[in-house]
N, C-alpha and C positions, 0 to 999 in steps of 0.2 A: 346527711350524715355519710351516705355511701360515697358521694363525691369527695368528701373530706378524707375518708379512709383510703380511697384510691390515690389521692394526691399525696397523702402521707407515705403510702407504700412506694409510689413512684419516686418520691424525693429520697427515701431511705435507700432504695436500690441504686439510684444515681450517685448518691454520696458514697456508698460502699465501692462502686466501680472506680470512682475517682481516687478514693483512699487507697485501694489495693494497687492501682497503677502507679502510685507515687513512690513505691519502694525500690526503684532502680538504683539509687545512690549507694545502697549497701551491698551491691553485687560484688562478691569477692573476686570475680574475674576481671574487674576493671581497676584494681588497686595499682598505684604507681610503684615502681621498683624502688627499693631503698638504696641510695647511692653508697652509703657506708657499707652495707652488707655486700654490695656488688664489688666494691674496691677491696674489701677484706678477702673475698673469695679469690680475686685475682692475685693478691699479695701472698696468700697461703699456697698458691700454685699447686693445688691438688695434693698437698702434703709432701711434695718433693722440694728439694733445695734448688736454689738459683745458682748457676755457675757462671762466672764472668767469662767473657770472650777473651781470647788472647789479645793483649795490647789494649783492652777496653777499659782499663783503669788509668785515670789521668790525674796527675797532681799539677795544678796550675797549667793545664793544657799539654803537659809532657807525659807521654806514656810511661807508666810505672810497671814495667813488665815483671817485677818481683812479686806482683799480686796475681799473676796469671793462673794460679791454682786456687784462688779464693772462692769459697762457696758460702751461701747464706740461706738459712732456713727460718721461716717465720711460722709461728703458731699463734693462735689467739681466737678470741670471739668478741663480738660487740665492736668496740673501737680501740682495743688494746690487746697486748699479748706479750710474747717473749720471742727472742731470736737466738740462734746459735750460729756462730761463724767458725769456719774451718779453713785451713789452707793459707793462713796469714804468713807473710814472710818472717824469717827469723829476725830477731832484734839486731843481729850483726848486719843484716841488709837494710832494715828500716828501724832506726832507733825509735823507741817509744811507739811501737806498732799498735799497742793496745789503746792509744789515744785515737788512732784512726778507726779501728774496729776492735772493740773488746771481744773476747771469745764468746761471751754470752751477756744477756741483759734483757731488759724489758723495753717495750715500745708502745706508743699510742699515736693515734692520729692527732694532728695539731688542733688548736682551738680556732674556731671560726670567729667571724666578726660579731655574731650574736651570741649572748650567753647560752651555754649548753649546746651550741652548734659545733660540729666538727669540720675541720678543713681537711678533706681527704687527699689533698695535694701535698700535705706535709706529714712527715713522720718524725716524732720526737723520741730519741733514745733516752734510756734511764740515766745516761751520763750528761744529759742536757743538750746534746747535739741535735739541732733541727735540720732535717734533710728535706729538700724538694724531691718529691717522689712522683714518678710517672710510671704507670703499669698498665699493660694490656695482656692479653692471653699469650703474646709472643715475646714480650720484652719488659724488663724492669730497669729503670734508670733512677739512680740516687745521686743527688748532688748536695754537697755540704761544705762548709768552711770550718777549718780548725784555725782559730785565732792565734796569732803570735802574741803571747802575753809577756814575753821576755823571760819566762821561766824555762829552765833546762828541759822540762818535761815536754815542751813543744818543739824542741830541736829536731829539725829534719822532717817534721810532719805538718807544720803550719802551711796554710794555703787552701785553695779550693780543690776539692776532690770530686771526681765523677766516676761512678761505678756503673757499667753497662752489663746487664745480664740478658742474653738471649735465651729464649725457652726452647 
């Protein structure tokens, strides 16, 4: 009986040691960073606005210097938020300027290939414009196309737009 008791005690201690050592997967120090949260933090730019570089706005590859005072500020959480744009050119300089950049609106990251997944390389504005977005701690680049629908509202603004914001 004594041998059976010792065997039971040894087996129990061995099982507890193995069980306790298997808890490493829940270590909070080894969690992978959330790419959506990281991209959001970069886009929000520490709460400050992004300001275009002189001559860094292009329409169909041609510098659109009337946008040289343009500033953009993003706010948000999760995978969406709002934006405020200032410094747009006057409508006498760019007809239908609000089609290129409305003064304010909402935004969200684009939809990914899998349901519920977000594509952080795309930003979709509330007016339906989808922008290719590249952002680092030192630069934001937004590229989008305004389609020529033949409507007068697109006059002078149709084409591919690129906005470069150094930080």
